[in-house]
C-alpha atoms as one frame of an Amber mdcrd trajectory, in Angstrom:
protein
   4.269  -4.507 -15.877   7.785  -5.777 -16.479   9.226  -9.020 -15.118  11.340
  -7.361 -12.387   8.382  -5.349 -11.138   6.138  -8.422 -11.147   8.727 -10.420
  -9.183   9.090  -7.546  -6.702   5.311  -7.396  -6.196   5.236 -11.157  -5.591
   7.947 -10.788  -2.930   6.024  -8.007  -1.172   2.813 -10.026  -1.241   4.636
 -13.057   0.192   5.950 -10.970   3.117   2.682  -9.205   3.865   0.359 -12.197
   3.650   2.304 -13.787   6.522   1.689 -10.807   8.813  -1.069 -11.521  11.313
  -4.468 -10.120  10.413  -3.853  -9.410   6.714  -6.981  -9.912   4.604  -6.345
  -8.443   1.136  -3.304  -7.009  -0.677  -3.196  -5.241  -4.008  -1.308  -2.720
  -6.110  -2.930   0.180  -7.944  -1.223   1.465 -11.077  -1.102   4.869 -12.773
  -4.604   4.441 -14.177  -5.990   3.534 -10.719  -6.582  -0.053 -11.817  -5.565
  -3.110  -9.795  -2.415  -4.480 -11.415  -1.748  -7.303  -8.941  -3.783  -8.640
  -6.032  -3.868 -11.384  -3.429  -6.872 -12.294  -1.339  -5.633 -13.740   1.967
  -8.672 -13.970   4.265 -10.913 -11.065   3.304 -13.565 -10.802   0.657 -13.773
  -7.042   0.092 -11.054  -4.920  -1.506 -12.883  -1.597  -0.810 -11.691  -0.356
  -4.200 -14.245   2.451  -4.498 -13.323   3.880  -1.089  -9.593   3.500  -1.792
  -9.918   5.354  -5.103 -11.714   8.243  -3.388  -8.859   8.500  -0.888  -6.065
   8.167  -3.445  -7.604  10.762  -5.751  -7.718  13.164  -2.773  -3.975  12.830
  -2.227  -3.122  16.461  -3.155  -5.204  17.613  -0.170  -3.364  15.218   2.134
  -0.021  16.432   0.791  -0.992  20.045   1.479  -1.955  19.218   5.056   1.188
  17.139   5.516   3.571  19.835   4.309   2.010  22.295   6.728   2.441  19.921
   9.672   5.615  17.977   8.920   8.934  18.554   7.176   8.790  15.313   5.159
   5.961  14.168   2.874   3.651  11.333   3.876   4.118   8.015   2.107   1.663
   5.825   3.979  -1.881   6.525   5.119  -3.527   4.337   7.747  -7.291   4.334
   8.246  -8.581   2.487  11.263 -12.109   1.885  12.484 -13.995  -0.759  14.442
 -14.246  -3.104  11.442 -10.603  -3.121  10.416  -7.662  -1.326   8.929  -6.754
   0.058   5.510  -3.142   0.926   4.717  -2.336   2.849   1.526   1.335   3.299
   0.734   2.637   5.228  -2.269   5.649   3.323  -3.569   7.142   6.073  -5.713
   6.703   9.829  -5.567   6.754  10.460  -9.321   4.096   7.959 -10.318   0.772
   6.803  -8.966   1.728   3.338  -7.786   0.148   2.290  -4.512   0.345  -0.715
  -2.228  -3.036  -1.256  -0.537  -3.530  -3.573   2.430  -6.849  -4.465   4.028
  -6.437  -6.056   7.461  -8.124  -6.747  10.772 -11.526  -7.833   9.535 -11.153
 -11.349  10.892  -8.149 -11.257  13.247  -6.163  -8.674  15.176  -3.407  -6.976
  13.169   0.322  -6.732  13.726   0.321  -3.043  12.775   3.990  -2.322  13.500
   5.232  -5.112  11.223   2.733  -4.086   8.578   4.003  -0.492   8.578   7.649
  -1.610   8.618   6.996  -3.834   5.619   5.335  -0.921   3.793   8.437   1.197
   4.372  10.744  -1.628   3.258   8.585  -2.085   0.154   8.778   1.592  -0.750
  12.565   1.687  -0.292  12.961  -1.595  -2.175  10.886  -0.324  -5.087  12.997
   2.830  -5.305  16.134   0.656  -5.350  14.599  -1.478  -8.121  13.933   1.635
 -10.190  17.505   2.846  -9.662  18.972  -0.460 -10.892  16.788  -0.389 -14.026
  17.945   3.103 -15.032
């Protein structure tokens, strides 16, 4: 991970950890390993479940292209114990922002999703400036 990318990840973590209900934040790299993480309130990163979802992405893309004109970037899984948000930061590589929230407090879902979108667009801009 280069210095610019590391700084960018730190900025994203700083924004997200201040959003109500956030428990755990991490980034998965190309090899599906955690490359940066921040525990806020939670104790479980649900890595095994996240990897099963991420590795099933081609199926989600197929469903998405049949239903919508634009590809999905962010998947949100919600149940009675909390929320998992998985956001792919760049289409050409397997780099994901993963957020676990709502285990201990209610979640500000709209701000969480807006921050995911801003993060994805910001990462694309970072890549364009490093070209």
